[in-house]
C-alpha positions as CSV (number, residue, x, y, z in Angstrom):
1,X,-58.7,-108.0,64.2
2,X,-62.0,-109.0,63.7
3,X,-63.4,-106.3,65.8
4,X,-61.4,-103.9,63.8
5,X,-62.4,-105.1,60.5
6,X,-66.3,-105.4,61.4
7,X,-65.8,-101.6,62.7
8,X,-64.2,-100.5,59.3
9,X,-67.2,-101.9,57.5
10,X,-69.9,-100.4,59.8
11,X,-67.8,-97.2,59.6
12,X,-67.8,-97.2,55.9
13,X,-71.9,-97.9,56.0
14,X,-72.1,-94.9,58.2
15,X,-70.4,-92.5,56.2
16,X,-72.6,-93.9,53.2
17,X,-75.5,-93.2,54.9
18,X,-74.4,-89.7,55.7
19,X,-73.8,-89.1,52.2
20,X,-77.2,-90.4,51.4
21,X,-78.4,-87.7,53.9
22,X,-76.4,-85.1,51.8
23,X,-78.3,-86.3,48.8
24,X,-81.4,-85.3,50.4
25,X,-80.1,-82.2,51.5
26,X,-78.9,-80.9,48.3
27,X,-82.5,-82.3,46.6
28,X,-84.2,-80.3,49.2
29,X,-82.2,-77.3,48.9
30,X,-82.8,-77.1,45.1
31,X,-86.4,-77.6,45.6
32,X,-86.7,-74.8,48.1
33,X,-84.4,-72.7,46.1
34,X,-86.7,-73.0,42.9
35,X,-89.8,-72.3,45.3
36,X,-88.3,-69.5,47.2
37,X,-86.5,-67.8,44.1
38,X,-82.8,-68.4,45.2
39,X,-80.0,-70.4,43.5
40,X,-77.2,-72.2,45.4
41,X,-74.6,-73.2,42.7
42,X,-73.5,-76.8,42.7
43,X,-76.4,-78.4,44.6
44,X,-76.9,-81.0,41.4
45,X,-73.1,-81.9,41.4
46,X,-73.0,-82.1,45.2
47,X,-75.8,-84.5,45.0
48,X,-74.1,-86.6,42.6
49,X,-70.7,-86.5,44.4
50,X,-72.8,-87.4,47.5
51,X,-74.6,-90.2,45.5
52,X,-71.4,-91.7,44.1
53,X,-69.7,-91.5,47.5
54,X,-72.7,-93.3,49.3
55,X,-72.6,-96.0,46.8
56,X,-68.9,-96.7,46.9
57,X,-68.7,-96.4,50.6
58,X,-71.8,-99.1,51.1
59,X,-70.0,-101.7,49.0
60,X,-67.8,-103.6,51.7
61,X,-71.0,-103.5,54.2
62,X,-73.3,-104.9,51.6
63,X,-70.9,-107.6,50.8
64,X,-70.2,-108.5,54.5
65,X,-74.0,-108.7,55.0
66,X,-74.3,-111.2,52.3
67,X,-76.3,-108.6,50.3
68,X,-74.5,-108.6,47.1
69,X,-76.0,-110.5,44.0
70,X,-74.7,-113.8,43.6
71,X,-75.7,-116.1,40.6
72,X,-75.6,-119.6,42.6
73,X,-77.0,-121.8,39.5
74,X,-73.8,-123.8,39.5
75,X,-72.1,-123.3,42.9
76,X,-75.6,-124.2,44.8
77,X,-75.4,-127.5,43.2
78,X,-71.8,-128.4,44.3
79,X,-70.4,-129.7,47.7
80,X,-67.4,-130.5,49.3
81,X,-64.0,-129.9,47.5
82,X,-65.8,-128.8,44.2
83,X,-67.6,-126.2,46.0
84,X,-64.7,-125.0,48.0
85,X,-62.6,-124.8,45.1
86,X,-65.2,-122.8,43.2
87,X,-65.7,-120.6,46.1
88,X,-61.8,-120.0,46.4
89,X,-61.4,-119.3,42.8
90,X,-64.4,-116.9,42.7
91,X,-63.0,-115.1,45.7
92,X,-59.6,-114.9,44.0
93,X,-60.9,-113.4,41.1
94,X,-63.1,-110.8,43.1
95,X,-60.0,-109.8,45.0
96,X,-58.1,-109.4,41.9
97,X,-60.8,-107.2,40.3
98,X,-61.5,-105.3,43.6
99,X,-57.7,-104.6,43.6
100,X,-57.6,-103.3,40.0
101,X,-60.7,-101.1,41.0
102,X,-58.9,-99.8,43.9
103,X,-55.7,-99.0,42.4
104,X,-57.2,-97.3,39.2
105,X,-59.9,-95.1,41.4
106,X,-56.8,-93.9,43.6
107,X,-55.0,-93.3,40.1
108,X,-57.7,-91.2,38.9
109,X,-58.1,-89.1,41.8
110,X,-54.3,-88.6,41.8
111,X,-54.4,-87.6,38.0
112,X,-57.2,-85.3,38.7
113,X,-55.3,-83.6,41.2
114,X,-51.9,-83.4,39.2
115,X,-53.9,-82.0,36.2
116,X,-56.2,-79.6,38.4
117,X,-59.4,-81.1,36.8
118,X,-62.2,-79.3,38.0
119,X,-66.1,-79.8,37.8
120,X,-67.6,-78.2,34.7
121,X,-70.6,-77.4,36.7
122,X,-71.3,-73.9,38.4
123,X,-69.6,-75.2,41.7
124,X,-66.0,-75.8,39.9
125,X,-65.1,-78.3,42.3
126,X,-61.7,-80.0,42.3
127,X,-62.6,-83.4,41.0
128,X,-60.1,-85.3,43.0
129,X,-62.0,-84.3,46.2
130,X,-65.1,-86.5,45.4
131,X,-63.0,-89.1,43.6
132,X,-61.2,-89.7,46.9
133,X,-64.6,-91.1,48.2
134,X,-64.5,-93.8,45.2
135,X,-60.9,-94.6,46.2
136,X,-61.8,-95.2,49.9
137,X,-65.0,-97.2,49.2
138,X,-62.9,-99.4,46.7
139,X,-60.4,-100.0,49.2
140,X,-62.6,-101.2,52.1
141,X,-64.2,-103.4,49.4
142,X,-61.0,-104.9,48.6
143,X,-60.2,-105.4,52.4
144,X,-63.8,-107.2,52.5
145,X,-62.9,-109.4,49.7
146,X,-59.4,-110.3,51.2
147,X,-61.2,-110.8,54.5
148,X,-63.9,-113.5,52.8
149,X,-60.9,-114.9,51.0
150,X,-59.0,-115.7,54.2
151,X,-62.1,-116.9,56.1
152,X,-62.8,-119.1,53.2
153,X,-59.2,-120.7,53.4
154,X,-59.5,-120.9,57.0
155,X,-63.1,-122.7,56.5
156,X,-64.5,-120.0,58.9
157,X,-66.8,-118.3,56.2
158,X,-70.5,-119.1,56.6
159,X,-72.7,-119.8,53.7
160,X,-76.5,-119.0,53.8
161,X,-79.1,-121.1,52.1
162,X,-78.9,-120.9,48.3
163,X,-75.0,-120.3,48.3
164,X,-74.6,-116.7,49.2
165,X,-71.6,-116.2,51.7
166,X,-71.6,-113.7,54.6
167,X,-70.4,-113.5,58.0
C-alpha cells in the first residue's frame, strides 16, 4: 500500500510539473504571438487553468515532503502524550477540511457541467474541464492527510526538527 500511495503523490507532482510547463508554453505563445503579429485565443485563460492545476496537484506531494508551512510555536514545546494528542487533533481537523475542500471542488465541477458554464474569455472552455484538476488535487490531498493521520495513529509518522511531520 505504501508504494501505491507514494506513487500517487509522485504522479500528482509530475502532473503538476507538466502543468507548469503548460503555463510556460502559454506565456511563450502569447509573447511570440505579439512579436510576430498573430493571436491564439485563450492563451491567458489556459495559462491560468494550468497554474491552478499545478497548484492543486502539487499539494499532496508538498505535504508528504514536509514542505507545508506549519506553525510549531506550541507543538514544538510539547512532548509525549500532549504532543501526540495535539498532532492527532491537528491532523483530524486537516482531514475534515481537506474532505470538505474535495467534496466542494467536485461539486463545483459537477454544477459547472450541469449548468454548461463556459469561460468568459475568448477560449469559451467549459469550466468543468479545468475544475476537474481542482477536484483531483484536493482528493489526493485528502488521501495524503488520511495517510498522515493513520501513520500518526500507528506511531510510524516521523517528525523533523522544529515539529514538521513528514515521511
